[in-house]
N, C-alpha and C positions, 0 to 999 in steps of 0.2 A: 819316207814319203808320208805326208799327212793323209789320214784316212778320208776318203771321199774325193770328189772332183768338182761337183757342182756346189753352189752355195748351199750350206747345210744349216739346219735349224737344231739348236740344242735346248734342252729343257732345264729349268732351274726351279725345283720345288723348294720347300722350306723345311729344314735347312738344306743347303746345297753343298755337295762335295767339290773339291777341286776338279777341274776338267783334265782328264788324262788324254794326252796327245801321243799317239804311237807312230813309229817310223819303220819303214822297210830298211833292211840292211843295204848298205851302199857297196858299190864295187871297188875293187883295188884297195881294200882295207887291210892295213898291216900295223896295228897299234903296238905290236910286240917290237917293232923296229924303232918307232918313236911315237909319242903320244898323239892321239887324235881327239878332236873336240866336236861336240854337237851343240849348236846354239838354237834356241827357239825365240822368235820375236812375235810379240803381240802388238799390233798396230805400230810396227816398226820399232818397238822398244824391247830390248832384251828382257826376257822373262827368266831364263835360267840357262845354264850350260852344263854339259856333262863331259868329263874327261875319261878317256879310255887308254889304258896302258897294256892291255892284253887282249887276245882275240875276243870279239864282242859276241855275247849271247843274245839271241833275239828278244828274250824277256827283259833285257836291260834297255831296250830302245824305246824309252818313253820319257816324257817330262810332264809334270803336273802344273797346270796353270792355276795360280792362287785364286781363291774365291773372290777377293776384292777386285779382280780384273773382269769378273763375269757380270758386267753391267748390261742391262737389256738393250738390244740393238745389234747392229752389224759391226763385226770386227774382222780384221785381216790378220792371218797368220802366215808366217813363212819360217823356214829354218835354213841353217847353213852348216856345212861340215868342213872342217880343216883336217886334211889327211896327214899321214906321217911325213909326207914329203913337202909339207907346207902348201899344198894345193888347196885353195879355198873355193867352195862351190855353194851357191845359194839355190834354194828351191823356187818354184813358181809360187805365188801367193794363193792362199785359200781363204775365201770369205765365208764366215759362219754367222749365224744369227742366234743370239741368246734370247730365248722367249720365256718370260716368267708370267705372262698374262694369259689366263684361261679364256675360252670362248665365253661370250656374254649372252645368256638366254634372255628372251623378252620377259617382261613383267608377268604376263600370262603365258607361261611356257608349256602348258599342258597340250597333249596331243589333241588334234581336232578330229572328232569322230563324225561319221555320217549321221544325218538327222534321225533316220530310222533307228539306228543303234542307240542313240541317246534316249529315244522314246521307248522302244520295245526291247532293247538288248540284242544280243547276237542269237538269232534263232535259226532253226533248220531251214525255214523259208528264206531267210535273208542269205544264208550261205549258198543255197541252191540257185538263187537269182543273181548272185554276184561272183560266180566262178569259184565257189567254195573257198572264199577268202574274205577277210576284213581288211580294208585299206584305210589307214589313218594318216594324217598329215602333220609333219613337224613344222611349226611356224618358223619364219626366217629369224636367224640369230646373227649377232655381230661377232666379228673375228674369225669368220669362216675362211678356210683355205683348203686347197687340194691336199689330201692326206689325213684330214680329220676323220675320226672313226665314230660312227653312230651305232649304238646298240639299242635294241628294244626288247621289252619284257612283257609277259602275260602271266600274272601271278594271283595267288589267293590273298595277298596282302599288298599294301602300298609300297613296301620296300623289298618285295620278292626278287629273287635272282634267277627266275626261270627265263633265260634268254631265248627269244624266238630266232633272232638272226642279227647280223651286223653288216654294215656297209662302209666302205672307204670312199670318201668324197673325191670326185675328179673335178676338173675345171668346168665341166658341164653343169655341176651342181652349184656353182658360185655365181651370184648375181653381180657383185662388184668385187674386184680384186684389191688387195692391199691390206695393211695391218688392221684396218677397221672394216674389212670387207664383209659383205653380208651373203648369206646363203639364200638360194631359192627355197621355196617350200618343198619339203622332201616327203615323198610318199613311202610309207612303211607297210609291208604286207604281213598279215597274221594268217597263216594257212588254216583252213578249216580243220585239218587233221590235228594240228597243234591245239586249236581251241577245244575240239572234242576230247582230246586226251586229258585236258585240264579239268574236265567235268563241268557240272552245272553249279549255279549259284553266283554270288557276287565275285567279280574278278576285277583286277586292276591292270591297266595298261600304262606304260611309261616308257621313257627313253632316256639315254644319257649320251653326252657328247664329250669326246676327248680329242684335243688337238694333236697334230702329228708330232709336236714336241714332247708329248707325254705329260703335260701339266695335269693338275687334279681334274678328274672327270666332273662335268657339270650335269647334275641330275635334275630332270624336270619333275614337277609334281605329278603324281599318279592320278589317273581318271578312273572312277568306278563305273562299271557297267554290269548288266545282268547277262549271264551266259546260260542259254537254255537250248543248246543244240541237241537233237535227239541222238542218243548213242547208236552206233551201228548195231545191226541185229546179231553180229557175231563178235566173239572175242578174238581179235587179231592183234596180238602184241607186236611191237616193232621188231624188225630183224636186227641182226648185228653181224659184224665181221669177226670171225674166230681169231684172226691175227691181231686185231686192234684191242686197245684197253680203254675202258670208260664205263658209262652208265647205260641205262636202257635206251636213251634217246640220242646220245652223242658219245663219241669215242675218238681216240687218236691212233693213227697208224704210222708206224715207223717204216719207211720204204724198204729198209733192210730185211723186214719180215715178209716182204711181198715179192721177192725175186721170182718165185714160181707161181705167182698169182695169189689171190686171196679167196677165202671160203665164205660165201654168203650163207648165213644160217637163219632159218625160220624156227622160232621156239617150238618145242614139242607140244605146248598147250594151245597152239593156234587151232582154231575151229575150222579145219580143212576136212571135207567129207570125201568118202570114197568116190573114185572116178572123176574127181575134179582136177583140172589142170591149173597149175600155179605158174605165173610168170614173174620172175624177179627182175628188179631194175637197179642198176648201178649208174647213177646219173640219169640224165634225160635222153631217151632214144633220139637218134638223129643229130645229137650234138657231139662235139669233140670229147672223147673220153666216155661217152655214154654207151652202155651195154645192157642187153637184156637176154634172158634165156628161160626156157621152160623145161630144160633137161637137167635133172639132178645128177650129182656125181655118181650115185648108184640108184637103181629103180626103187621108187617108194620112199626114198630118203628126203630129208628137208635141208640138204646142203647142196650148194651150187658153186661151181668154180667160176670166178671172175679172172680171166687171163691177165697176166702181168702187163700186157700192152696197154690196158685201160687205166692203169694206176698213175703213171707219170703226168698225164694232162691235168690232174687234180692236185699236184704237189703245191704246197704253200697255199692251200685253199680248202674248201669243204665240198664233199660229194654227198648227195642225198640217196638213201637206200629205201626201197619199199617193195612190196609184192602185191600182186593182183590176182584174185581168183576169177576164173572165166565165167562169171555170172554177172549179168548187167545190173542186178539189184544189190550187188555186194561192193561197197566202196573199197578203195585201196587200203592197205594196212597203214597204220601210223608210220611216219618217216623216222629213220635213224640217220643222223648226220655224222660223217666221218671226216675229221680233220687229217689231211695227209701232209706230213712234214716233208721238208726238202731232203734230198739224198745227200749223204756225206761221203768222204773218201774219194773225191773227184780227182782225176789225174791232172798233172801240170803239163802244159804244152812243152814239147821237146824240140831241140835243134842240135844236130850233131856237131855243128860248127861253133857252138857256144861252149867255151871251155873256161873253167874258173871264173864264171860270171862275166866273160868278155867274148866279143865277136871281133876277130882280127881280120880286117879287110885285106891285109897283105898276104895272108895265107888262104884267102877265100877264092873259089873258082868264080864262074860267071854268075852264080846264084846260090842261094841257100834254101833248104827245105825245112818246113815245120810239120811235125807230126803230133798225134795225140793217141795215147793208149786207150784201151777199151774202158767203158764206164758202166755203172749199173743201169739196167733198163735200156741199154742201147738198142735202137731199132731203125730200120730203113725209112720209117715215117718221120724221122727227126732231121733237123737242119743245124748247121754250124756256121757261126761267124768267127773270124779271127783277124786280128790287125796288130800293127805296131804303132805305139805312141812314143814320140820323142821330140826333140827340139831341132829346129832347122839349122843346117850348116850356114854360117854367115850371119845368122840372126837368132841367137839362142833364146830370145824373149818370145819367139813365136813357136807354138806347138804345131806339129804336123802329124798326120796319120798315114801309114802305108797299109793298104789292104792286103790281106793274105787270102781270105776266103769270105764270100758274101752269100749267105743263105745256101751254103753248100749241102746238098742232100747226103745223108749218111749212106754209104754204099753197101755196108754189110753190118751184121750184128756182133761180129768179133774181129779181133786182130787190130794191128796198128793202122790208124787212119791218116792218110796223107792230107794235110790241110791245104798245102800250096807252097809255092816258092816265091821268093823276093829276089830280084836281080841285084847285082852289085851296084848297077847304075842307080837303082832306087835307093839302096842303102846309103849311097853317097849324098843323098839329100839330107841325111841326119848329121848332126854335129859330132865330130870326132872327140873322143874323151868325155862324152856325156852319156848318161844312162838312158836307155830306152826300155820300154815295157811291152811285152807280148801278151795280149789278152785273147781269151776264147770264151764264147758263150754258146749254149745249145738250147734249141727250142724243142720242147716235148709236145707242144700243142699247136703244130702247124703254123708257127711263127706269130702266134698271138702274144706270147711272152717268151723271155729268154732267161736262162739260168746261167749266172756267171761262174766260170771255172777259175781255179787259182791262176794268178798271173805268174809270168816269168820275167825277171829283170836281168839286164846285162849292160855292159858298157861297150860302146863302139870304139875300136882301136885301129890303128894303122902302124904296126910295129914289125920290124924285121924278125 
């Protein structure tokens, strides 16, 4: 099976490599009996074929599309397989888009700054009057599409790499859609804490845009401004997470190191005075995955436990850390940002009636049940979707979906979870001797996003 299901955008830098197209193993494969063939077609023209005469290893299932085929624009791929018994099956087509053109920034691509900042610079008074932040605007650019990534920087020189934050554009950020679509003006926020930690003097703000195809980032000219925020009266270094790796202000956390929670650490040189209470913050209070506490792991210590429950909602994203002393005239500490990676080692959906990559209707009862083994960070606050994708009986050009579970609450933190059953009557809607795929996804953040688990594939049969 070709990777992906929706129209896909591919990047071609200079120079570009051949495009590697990978395939899932197919059912009922016996090349040791007689040769099997894999054909790949690009715009209905054969690109290459592979011949197999012994059991196929997964790493063999790929074909390289030559560079001369990778012309910018939309292309259609499909593949076909000839089995040992001369059965010939073709896949559904997949449209991809080869994109070699980077976004086009305007002639004057500099960030637009507030008039006060242009005249006076970033001052303590300005930050106090504007929510402790500086907001600048990216002018509209051409070639904008959902998925473009904007990064912005606040540095001591015009080419500095001190990244403040990044954002991924959605359709709401696009003024007009299409290959020459334009973005709306984008507001970028520079937090006061970041500005203060950068110190006083001349500073430079800039941004860069990279499209979702991964073409060369387009870097705007930097704008110089004077930075003169009064430093906080105390030395409050940023916190960090003991289990994460990185620098003072940003780090990366592998979820496998957070199965028992993570340790929020305030540096020993923080100016915290006797009888002061400190509250630590993991994310924003009141938001999903946000947590705060003023109880250290041991009395008088500067380490605090963040329970594992609050880690998964931030997977594949960033979480802000800071601490606050219980004095109204003391600002929060500088923030530390932790990038939380996705979990690995996820289980594959199971069905006891699937044997040797096949589900035989002849030996099936009235229904079949699908289950899922336990996974890291499993909790009863999570939800599961599961479904079957296949082609319709009597019309194999039409894809159909059979639901197994929809937003199913996770009932317990351990053990095998029953996802649901599919009746034989429902399965008969699928074409016999064609492959179907069972998919599972789990939401760790109250259904705001879904993490795809590995698929299971099988062929529907009706054999004695």
